[in-house]
Structure formats: C-alpha cells, structure tokens
C-alpha positions, 0 to 999 in steps of 0.5 A: 148940876148946871149945864151950858155956858156963862152968858156975858150978861153976868158982867151986869151984876156989878155988885156981885161979890161971890160966885161959886159955880164949882162941881157943875157941867158947865162948858164953853169959852168965857166971853172976853167981857164976862167979868170986866165990870164986876168990880166988887168981886172977891171970890170966883170959883169955876172949878170942876167944870168943862170950861175951855179956851184961853183965860185972859187977864182982861177978864179981871182988870176991873176986879179990884177986890179979888181974893180967891180965884179957882179955875182948877179942874177945867179945859182952859188952855193957852198961857196963864195970864201975866200977873203984870197986866192985872189990876194992881189993887187986885194983885195986892188983895189976892190970897188964893190962886188955883189954875191946876188940872187944866191944859195951860202951857208955856212959862209961868208968867212973871209978876207973882212977886207983886202979889204981896198977900198971896198965900196959896199958888197952884198950877199943877198937872198942866203943860207948863215949862221953863223955870220958876220965875225969880220974883216968886221969892218976893211973895213972902206971904206964900204958904203953899206952892204946888206945881206938880205934874208939869215940865218945869225945869232948871234949878230950884232957886236959892230965893226959896229961902226967903219964903219963910211962911211956906208950909208946903212945897210940892214940885214933884213930877217935873224936870228940875235939876241941880241941888236942893238949895242950901237955905232950905233950912230957913223954912222952919214952918215947912210941913211937906216937901215933895220934890220926887220924880225929877232930876235933882242931884248931890247931897242933901243939905244939912240944913234940911234938918232945921225944918223941924216941922216937917211932916212929909219928906219925899225925895223919891226918884232922883239922883241924890247920893251920900251916906244916909247914916251921916244925917241927923234926923233926930230934929224931925220930931214930927216926921210921919213919912220919909220916902228916899226910894230910887236914889243912890243913898249908901251906908246903914239905916240912919239910927237917928230915925229912932227919935222920930216917934211918930213915923208912919211910913219909911221908903228907902227902896232902890238904894244901896242900904245894908241890913235891917236894924233891930232898933226899927222895932222901937217905931211902934206907929210904923205902918208902911216899910218898903226896903225893896231893891237894896243890898239886904242879906241874911234872914228876915228878922221875926220881931218885925212880926211884933210891930203892932201897926205894920201892914205893908211890907216890901223886902223884894229884890234883895239877897234874903235867905232863910224861912218865912218867919212864922212871926209874920203870921202874927202881924196884928194889923193883918190879923185883928179887926180893931187894928185894921180899923185904926189903920183905915182911919188914917188919912196921911198923905203918902205918894207911894208907887208900887213897882211895875214888876209887881202884880199889875193890879197894884201898878198905880199911885196911892195918894193916901196911906189908908189906900195902900193895899195890906200887902207882903212882897218878898219877891226875888230873894232866896227864901226857902223851906215851906210856906207856913200853915199859919199864913191863914191868920193874916185874914186882912192881907190883900197881896201876897207875893212870894215869887222868884224864891226857893220855897218847897212843899205843898201850897197850904190849904190855909191860904184859903182863909185869906178871904180878902186876898186880891193878889197871890203870886207863888211863881218861880219856886219849887212847890209841889203837890196839887193846887188846893181846891179851897182857893176857889173860895177867894172871891176877890182874887183877881191876880194869880200865878203858880207858874214855873213850879212842880205842881201836878193834878187838876187845876181847880175850875169855876169861880175866879179860876175862870178869869186867869190865863194859862200863863198863871199855870205854865211851867207845871207840865203835870197840871191839867184842867179846863184852863190848860185845855182852853188856852193851850194843850192839856197835860195828863199824867202818864206812866213813864215808858221806862217803868214796867207796868204792874201785874194787874196793869198787864192783865187789864191791858191784855184783856182790853187789847184782846176785846178790841182785837176780837171786835175789829177781827169779827167786824172785818170777817163779817164785812168780807163775807157779806161781800163774797157770799153773793158772788159765791151764790152766783157762781154756784147758779152758773155751774148748775145751769151748765150741767142741765144744758149738757144733760139736755143734749 
C-alpha cells in the first residue's frame, strides 16, 4: 500500500470529486490547506491509515458538495470540528460522517442538526465526553447513530423519538444514566438498539414493544429492574437476539418470547430469574442460551438436548442439582457436521462477553454469533453422579466447564474424542482414578484443570500437558509426574504407616535390609583392617629387633 504523507499540492486538483486513500500506510498530519480549494469533492475516504494531528473544519470550508467523509481508524486527536463553522451547502449535502476509532476528545460539537440529509453519524471508540447535543434530534434523516466506547454521559434525550428513520442506535460502553426515553416506541424502523454497559436504570418503557422491526436488543450491564414476565415481547416478531444480562430483573421467563420464532440468542444472566420453562423448546432456531448467575433450581431439563441448533449453553452459578443429562450428549449442533456448518454460516451481530471467571482463553468479546465457541458451562452448581461416557459424542465442542460441582467417578476416556476441545475444567469435584492418557491426543487443548479432586497415579506427559502449570493438578496429593516434579514436589503413593505389610512384602524387605547391612558391615571391617594391618606389622618388627639385641648381649 501507499506510505508517507499527503502533500498540500493535492489542493490544486480543483475538479477532484472522489478521493479514496483508505487501507494504506499513510501518516502524519494534514496540511491546513490540503482540501481547501477542492470545491467539487463529494467523497473523501482516509480510513484505515495512521494520520494524526488535529482535524480542522477549515479543510472543508469550500467543499460545497461533500457527501461522504470517512476518517475512521486513524490517530486524529483534538476536538471534532464544530459543524457550525462548516460550509452551509456542505452541511446540507452530507450523508455519511465517520470519525470512529481515533483519539478525538472533548464534547460532541453542536450543529449536527443542520445536516438535514445526514443518514449515518459514527464517532465511536474515541475519548469523547459530555452529553449528546440536543440539536441532534433535528437531523431527522438519520438512520444510524453509533457512538460506542466513549465517556459520554447524561440522559438520553427525549428528542430521540423525533428520529423516526433511525435503524440503529448504538450508545454502548459509555456513562449514560437515567431512563430509556418513553418515546422510544416511535422508532418503528429501529432494528438495532444497543445501550449495554452504561448506568441506565428504571423500568423498560412499554412503548419499546412498538419497535416491531427490532432484530437486536442489548441492554446488558445496566441497572434496569422489573418483572420480565410483565413485558409483552410478542410484537417483536423479527427479534433475533435479546441480551438483558447483568441487571436486576426478577420474575419468571417471559412467556411472550415464544412468539419470537426467529430468536437465535437469549442472554438473561446475572438477574433473579427462576426456572427454565418447558416452552423454550418451541424456539427451534435458538443457538445461544445464557442463564448463568440466576436463581435456577432443580435439574437440567433433558429436552434442552433436543434443541436442533443450540451450541452455546451457560447455566453456571445457579443452584441446579441432579445429573449431567445424557440428552445433552445428543446436541445436534455439537455432534453433527451439517448442523455445525449451518451455525458457522450465521453472521448475526451479538456482542456477548464471557465472564472473567470463565476459562481465561475465552475472556474476550465475541462480536458475531459464529465467533462464539461451542461451549457448555455448568460451573458452580450442585450437579452430581458421574460424567456420562456419551460426552464423547460432542465432537465439535470447544469448551467444557464442569468445575465446582459434586461429580464423582472417573474421568471418562471418551473425553479424548472431543478433538476440537480447547478448554476443559473439571476442578473442584469428587473425581477419582487416573487422568486418561488419551487426553494427550487433544492437540487444541490450551486450558486444563483437574485441581482439587481425588485423582491419583501418573500425570500424562508430553503434548499439551507440557504447557499446563502445576496449579492445574493441585489438591490431588496422590498425583505424580513430570509436571508436579518440575514446578513443585512430586507426591508418590506410599503405604499407610498404620497398615501391616503383607508376608511377601516383609520377606522382601528383610532380604533387602540384610543385603544392605552386609555390604555396609563388610565395607567397614575391610576399611578398619586396612588401616590397622600396617600398625600390627610395625609392632611385630619392633619386638623382633628388641629380642635380637638382648641375645647379642
């Protein structure tokens, strides 16, 4: 691609209409008069470069025909130029403004309401602060407002209800507070509402159910409350994903969700929701179900295993008891290639976050549904009995977390059939026996723990096991192997001191001890004799010499 900087002489191209320099390696600041005289310019795309410095409104004071301005994915800093200083003709012709993924700071400038034909306004992932200017509600042609990942605050203006053409409102990951405007229901063209990771509170407005074209509803990580069953979701026939996690919702699972026939992902984690309703089985297109950290009790319903497209299940941090349902081992999306291929083809937007308490490998944001790892999370419940050998059927499973339960028995050798497994956590259970040697064949396994069980014997060596820390095996004092020797001390299996040895063991011990004693005693006698023998001969010679001397006298 191109590199270097843009020279001011580009401003001499007075008849230039379209300039696309995106996806290059261009850098440096823009000269003040770079585009001052390009009066016919309609499209300017500088995205995906390394431009820096301030972006001044004087650049476009003469650009009367500007329709598209995209400077995203650069390193521009300072404030976004005030729209009040732009050429009035330019403001009236603008359709797309994209300032996202830069280092802009300060407040959003006023004057956006003068952009009567503006359809798309993006300024996400900068360092913007303050509130959204009130005059934005005058830009009634807006179809998308995308301002995520800033430090914007204050309430969402009631004037948002005037933007009846709006199809996307993305204000996630800011500091907005207060209520969702009551007039939100006027946005009948709204397809994506993403307000997650803010400080919004109160009840959901009933008018929200008038947004009948909603495809994505994400209100996660706020302070919303209320009985979910009181809301009528039956009008949202086009809803694909609903994420209300990390709030204070109570009550039962809303029955009206059964009318959302195309629902693909449900996340209600970290609320105070009760049981898993049987009618959930009617949602045949459901692929993602996250009900972790609620108040669910009883056993896991076996019919969940009959959901034809379900590949991501999170029921962790509840009070679920009973066995691991064998029906889970028949989940088609985790066992059959053709169903997996269909799930991989989905491009549905779904900002789901795996909690930090999960396997560290998956502590990241998944922006699309197909990027979510096929997973079963049952961590921190009261599940018991053994892990079924049928678990080996789930050949396309990437993560299995059964930690902090009461599972007993041995680790089934069939786990080695999960050839796509990347994370396996069986820690904090009552498992015994040995770690199956066949697990070495799981070549993608990058996170593994069997800590705090009652396992014994040799830890498999080689393969991925060379990369696991000793903490993956701690709390099993009868385990032994290179991993334990390398990072701590090796625990060998010794007979208990209060148990009598068998006759054969006693005889072998006596023979071994006798041989050792004989060798040691012989070594000592030989050594002493070797030292005393010269002394003995010296004394004998001295005696003989004395006798001869007496005879001579």
